[in-house]
C-alpha positions in Angstrom: 86.6 294.5 177.9 85.8 292.1 175.1 89.2 290.4 175.4 88.6 289.9 179.2 85.2 288.4 178.6 86.5 285.9 176.1 89.3 284.7 178.4 87.0 284.3 181.3 84.4 282.3 179.3 86.6 279.7 177.6 88.2 278.3 180.8 84.8 278.1 182.4 83.5 276.1 179.4 86.4 273.7 179.4 86.3 273.0 183.1 82.5 272.4 183.3 81.5 270.7 180.1 82.2 267.3 178.5 82.4 266.3 174.9 80.3 263.3 175.6 77.3 265.3 177.0 74.5 265.9 174.6 73.3 268.9 176.6 76.2 270.2 178.8 75.6 271.9 182.1 77.7 274.7 183.4 78.9 275.6 186.9 79.6 279.1 188.1 81.4 278.0 191.2 78.2 278.4 193.3 75.5 276.5 191.5 74.6 275.0 188.1 72.4 277.3 186.0 71.2 278.0 182.5 71.4 281.2 180.6 67.8 282.0 181.4 68.4 281.6 185.2 71.5 283.7 184.9 69.6 286.5 183.2 67.0 286.5 186.0 69.5 286.5 188.8 71.6 289.3 187.2 69.0 292.0 188.2 69.3 291.0 191.8 73.0 291.5 192.1 74.9 294.7 192.7 74.9 297.2 189.8 78.7 296.9 189.5 78.8 293.1 189.1 75.4 292.3 187.5 76.3 293.2 183.9 79.7 291.3 184.0 78.1 288.2 185.5 75.2 288.2 183.1 77.4 288.5 180.0 79.8 285.8 181.3 77.1 283.3 182.1 74.9 283.9 179.1 77.8 283.9 176.6 79.0 280.6 178.2 75.7 279.0 177.5 75.6 280.3 173.9 79.2 279.2 173.2 78.6 275.8 174.7 75.4 275.4 172.7 77.4 276.0 169.5 80.1 273.6 170.4 77.7 270.8 171.5 75.8 271.1 168.2 79.1 270.8 166.3 80.0 267.6 168.1 77.9 264.7 166.9 76.3 262.3 169.4 78.4 259.3 170.2 77.0 256.2 168.4 77.2 252.7 169.7 80.3 250.9 168.4 79.6 248.3 165.7 81.8 245.2 165.5 83.7 244.9 162.2 86.0 242.0 161.2 89.3 243.5 160.3 91.6 241.3 158.1 95.2 242.2 157.6 96.9 239.5 155.4 100.4 240.9 156.3 99.9 240.7 160.1 102.2 237.6 160.4 105.1 239.3 158.8 107.2 237.4 156.2 106.1 234.2 154.5 108.2 232.0 156.8 106.4 233.2 159.9 103.0 232.9 158.3 103.6 229.4 157.1 105.0 228.4 160.5 101.9 229.8 162.3 99.4 228.1 159.9 101.3 224.7 159.9 101.4 224.7 163.8 97.7 225.2 163.9 97.0 222.5 161.4 99.2 220.0 163.1 97.5 220.6 166.5 94.0 220.2 164.9 95.1 217.0 163.0 96.6 215.5 166.2 93.4 216.3 168.2 91.2 214.6 165.5 93.4 211.5 165.4 93.4 211.2 169.2 89.7 211.8 169.4 87.9 211.3 166.0 84.6 212.6 167.4 86.1 216.1 167.4 86.2 216.3 163.6 82.7 217.6 163.2 83.3 220.0 166.1 86.1 221.9 164.4 84.1 222.2 161.1 81.0 223.3 163.1 83.0 226.0 164.9 84.0 227.6 161.6 80.3 227.5 160.4 79.0 229.1 163.6 81.7 231.8 163.7 81.0 232.7 160.1 77.2 232.6 160.2 77.3 235.2 163.1 77.7 237.8 160.3 74.5 239.8 159.7 74.5 241.1 156.1 71.8 243.7 156.9 73.6 245.3 159.8 77.1 244.5 158.9 77.8 243.2 162.4 79.5 240.0 163.4 81.6 237.6 161.3 84.3 235.1 161.8 86.2 237.0 164.4 86.6 234.2 167.0 83.8 235.3 169.3 82.2 231.8 169.1 85.0 230.4 171.2 84.3 232.9 174.1 80.6 232.1 173.8 81.2 228.3 174.1 83.5 228.6 177.1 80.8 230.7 178.8 77.8 228.5 178.2 76.7 226.1 180.9 75.2 223.5 178.5 76.8 220.0 178.8 75.3 218.1 175.9 77.8 215.9 174.0 77.5 218.2 171.0 78.4 221.3 173.1 81.1 219.4 175.0 82.8 218.5 171.8 82.7 222.1 170.6 84.2 223.2 173.9 87.0 220.6 173.6 87.7 221.7 170.1 87.8 225.4 171.2 90.3 224.5 174.0 92.5 222.7 171.5 92.7 226.0 169.5 93.4 228.0 172.6 96.2 225.6 173.7 97.7 225.7 170.2 97.8 229.5 170.4 99.4 229.5 173.8 102.1 227.0 172.8 103.5 229.3 170.1 105.9 232.1 170.7 105.0 235.7 170.0 106.4 235.7 166.5 104.5 232.7 165.3 101.4 233.1 167.5 98.1 232.9 165.5 94.8 234.6 166.3 91.9 232.6 167.5 89.8 233.8 164.6 92.3 232.4 162.1 92.6 229.2 164.2 88.8 228.6 163.9 88.9 229.0 160.1 92.1 226.9 159.7 90.7 224.2 162.0 87.6 223.7 159.8 89.7 223.4 156.7 92.1 221.0 158.3 89.1 218.8 159.3 88.2 218.3 155.6 91.8 217.3 154.7 92.1 215.1 157.8 89.3 212.8 156.6 90.7 212.5 153.1 89.2 215.6 151.4 90.9 218.4 149.4 93.0 221.1 150.7 90.9 224.2 151.3 92.5 227.7 151.0 92.1 230.0 153.9 93.0 233.7 153.9 94.7 234.5 157.2 95.0 237.8 159.0 91.8 238.0 161.0 92.1 240.3 164.0 90.3 238.8 167.1 87.3 240.7 168.3 87.6 242.9 171.3 86.9 241.3 174.7 83.8 243.4 175.4 82.1 242.3 172.2 79.7 239.4 172.7 78.7 236.6 170.3 75.4 237.3 168.6 72.7 235.7 170.8 70.5 235.3 167.8 72.8 232.6 166.5 72.1 229.4 168.6 75.2 227.4 169.5 73.2 224.2 168.9 72.2 225.3 165.3 73.9 222.2 163.8 73.0 219.7 166.5 70.0 218.4 164.5 67.3 219.8 166.8 66.4 222.9 164.7 64.0 222.8 161.7 65.6 222.9 158.3 63.9 226.3 157.5 65.6 227.9 160.5 69.1 226.7 159.4 68.5 227.9 155.9 67.5 231.4 157.2 70.8 231.8 158.9 72.7 231.1 155.7 70.5 233.7 153.9 70.9 236.1 156.8 74.7 236.0 156.2 74.3 236.5 152.5 75.2 233.0 151.4 73.5 231.5 148.4 71.7 228.1 148.2 74.6 226.8 146.1 77.1 227.8 148.8 74.9 226.3 151.5 74.7 223.0 149.6 78.5 222.8 149.3 79.2 223.7 152.9 76.5 221.4 154.4 77.6 218.6 152.2 81.0 218.9 153.7 79.5 218.7 157.2 77.5 215.7 156.2 80.6 214.0 155.0 82.5 214.7 158.2 79.6 213.4 160.2 79.2 210.2 158.2 82.7 209.1 157.3 83.9 206.2 159.4 86.8 207.5 161.6 89.8 205.6 162.8 88.6 203.1 165.5 91.9 202.9 167.3 93.0 206.4 168.3 96.2 204.9 169.9 97.7 204.6 166.3 97.6 208.4 165.7 101.4 208.5 165.6 101.6 206.1 162.7 102.5 207.5 159.4 101.1 206.9 155.9 104.7 207.0 154.5 106.4 203.9 153.4 108.8 202.4 155.9 111.9 202.9 153.7 112.6 205.6 151.2 112.7 204.6 147.6 115.8 205.0 145.4 116.3 208.6 144.2 114.1 210.2 146.9 115.2 212.3 149.8 114.6 211.5 153.5 116.1 211.1 156.9 118.9 208.6 157.4 116.7 206.5 159.6 114.2 206.1 156.7 116.7 204.3 154.5 117.1 200.5 154.5 120.6 199.4 155.3 122.4 198.0 152.3 123.9 194.6 152.2 127.1 193.6 150.4 124.9 192.2 147.7 123.0 195.4 147.3 126.2 197.4 147.0 127.5 195.0 144.4 124.4 195.5 142.3 124.7 199.3 142.5 128.3 199.1 141.3 127.2 196.9 138.4 124.6 199.6 137.4 127.3 202.2 137.4 129.0 200.4 134.5 125.9 200.1 132.4 126.8 201.6 129.0 123.1 202.2 128.2 122.5 204.3 131.3 123.1 208.0 130.6 122.2 209.0 134.2 118.9 210.7 133.0 116.6 207.7 133.3 115.0 208.5 136.7 111.3 208.7 135.7 109.9 208.9 139.2 110.1 212.6 139.9 109.7 213.7 143.5 109.2 217.1 145.1 110.8 217.2 148.5 108.6 218.4 151.4 109.6 218.6 155.1 106.3 217.0 156.1 106.1 214.6 153.1 103.8 214.9 150.2 100.5 216.8 150.4 98.5 213.7 151.3 101.1 212.8 153.9 101.5 216.1 155.7 100.6 216.5 159.3 100.2 212.8 160.0 97.9 210.1 159.0 94.3 210.6 157.9 91.2 209.2 159.6 88.6 207.5 157.4 88.6 205.6 154.1 88.0 208.6 151.8 90.4 210.2 149.4 90.1 213.2 147.1 88.5 211.3 144.3 85.9 209.6 146.6 85.2 212.6 148.8 81.7 213.0 147.1 80.8 209.4 148.0 78.0 210.3 150.4 76.8 213.2 148.2 76.3 210.7 145.4 74.4 208.4 147.7 72.1 211.2 148.9 71.5 212.5 145.3 69.8 209.2 144.5 66.8 210.3 146.7 66.1 213.5 144.6 63.6 211.7 142.4 62.4 209.3 145.1 58.8 209.7 146.3 59.9 209.0 149.8 63.2 210.5 150.9 62.7 209.6 154.6 64.8 206.4 154.1 68.0 208.4 153.6 70.5 208.0 156.4 72.0 211.5 156.6 69.6 213.0 159.1 68.7 216.7 159.2 71.2 217.7 156.5 69.8 215.2 154.1 66.3 216.5 154.8 67.3 220.1 154.3 69.1 219.4 151.0 66.2 217.3 149.6 63.6 219.9 150.6 61.3 220.5 147.6 60.9 224.1 148.6 64.5 224.7 147.6 65.0 223.1 144.1 68.4 224.9 143.8 69.9 222.7 146.5 68.8 219.5 144.7 70.2 220.8 141.4 73.7 221.3 142.9 73.5 218.1 144.9 73.0 216.2 141.7 75.9 218.0 140.1 78.2 217.3 143.0 77.2 213.6 143.1 78.3 213.1 139.5 81.6 215.1 139.6 84.0 215.2 142.5 85.9 218.0 140.7 82.9 220.3 140.6 82.3 219.6 144.3 85.9 220.3 145.3 85.9 223.5 143.4 82.7 224.8 144.9 83.6 223.7 148.4 86.9 225.5 148.2 85.3 228.7 147.0 82.4 228.6 149.4 84.5 227.9 152.4 87.0 230.6 151.7 84.2 233.1 151.0 82.3 232.1 154.2 85.3 232.6 156.4 85.7 236.2 155.1 82.1 237.3 155.6 82.0 241.0 156.6 85.8 241.3 156.4 87.3 244.8 156.0 90.8 244.6 154.7 93.4 246.8 156.4 97.1 247.3 156.2 98.9 249.0 153.3 98.6 247.6 149.8 96.0 245.0 150.8 93.6 247.7 152.0 94.1 249.6 148.8 93.5 246.6 146.6 90.8 244.8 148.5 88.9 247.3 150.6 85.2 247.6 149.6 85.7 244.9 147.0 82.6 242.7 146.8 83.2 239.1 147.9 83.4 236.4 145.4 80.5 234.0 145.4 79.8 230.8 143.5 77.3 232.7 141.4 80.0 234.9 139.9 81.2 232.2 137.5 
């Protein structure tokens, strides 16, 4: 009899209960009841059936109660930025994906220089969506979806939308093997902006997995955060909310200030022009069309050199590393603006002169200048002064801060990277 009762109870439980119900209900085929109701109704049935029905219904409730207590309640899903450095396969595919994204961003900036701040701002907004306290958010590309959904039409928002569409179009133009995630595109786009105006090359760890479609961008982060309408204290709070230090904030906002201030190319129609010399110099590699046609006189001179007894063939002092896109400062097309790596701290040096000034309102760098010169945050002024006197210090800090910002909240996954990097605290500028 015991065996019969157990077989009868289990199918009833499976058919009438759900693993996602905190307090399951149970149907007997006639009506839904609890164990107490079943006990009351058992005395009204026939003597032959009452005991069997009572035992079946009451044991069902008891067994279901045990199972439901063993199953924890379903918690709301929390968004996590997953980062798999090996997601693009071999190095050739990874380089191809990254270079394609960089080229599309550089081309967009050369054709429309006003988009330069937009690409950098996209990276800032996406990263600052990370909440250190809750662990939610991070640079997972949700900012692009939020921008395309907003109905605002200010010039600032319009430029952000156009930059987002450039990244989407770049992704669609690639085949499946070299396709890049939107989250990686946002981070790479911000880094390429710095290089496009003459700044240093910023390292970006790739492998971000795009957020699921049902996850929304954090509404607490206003899309117009860097438009210049928000008080400096509010902007500083978002950096602190994401776990970034004053030193990192100073480096990152100084980059945005430089992008905003630098004089861009006034004639976008010249974007196809190259910074390379028209003809390739002797001893360097290039396409056949890059070489100047030799005259008979040139050939005669070359033959004469071949018979120079003092030439041992080892006198080429101008070493050259071949690159399919040219040298580092020539890759991905021409630059916009008058800055180079050594003068990239030009505007920081200018702003740092107002640190000791009694009246800093005369500075021309708007809300960023006001924030960095705020007397309530002496640390920002300390680093501003250091960056103004040494372009090397600034380039180092900007590189570390940007790479760190674009990995906020990241959880590494995938084989050896997960074993090596998971739960490893992020590197900050304060670690050195």
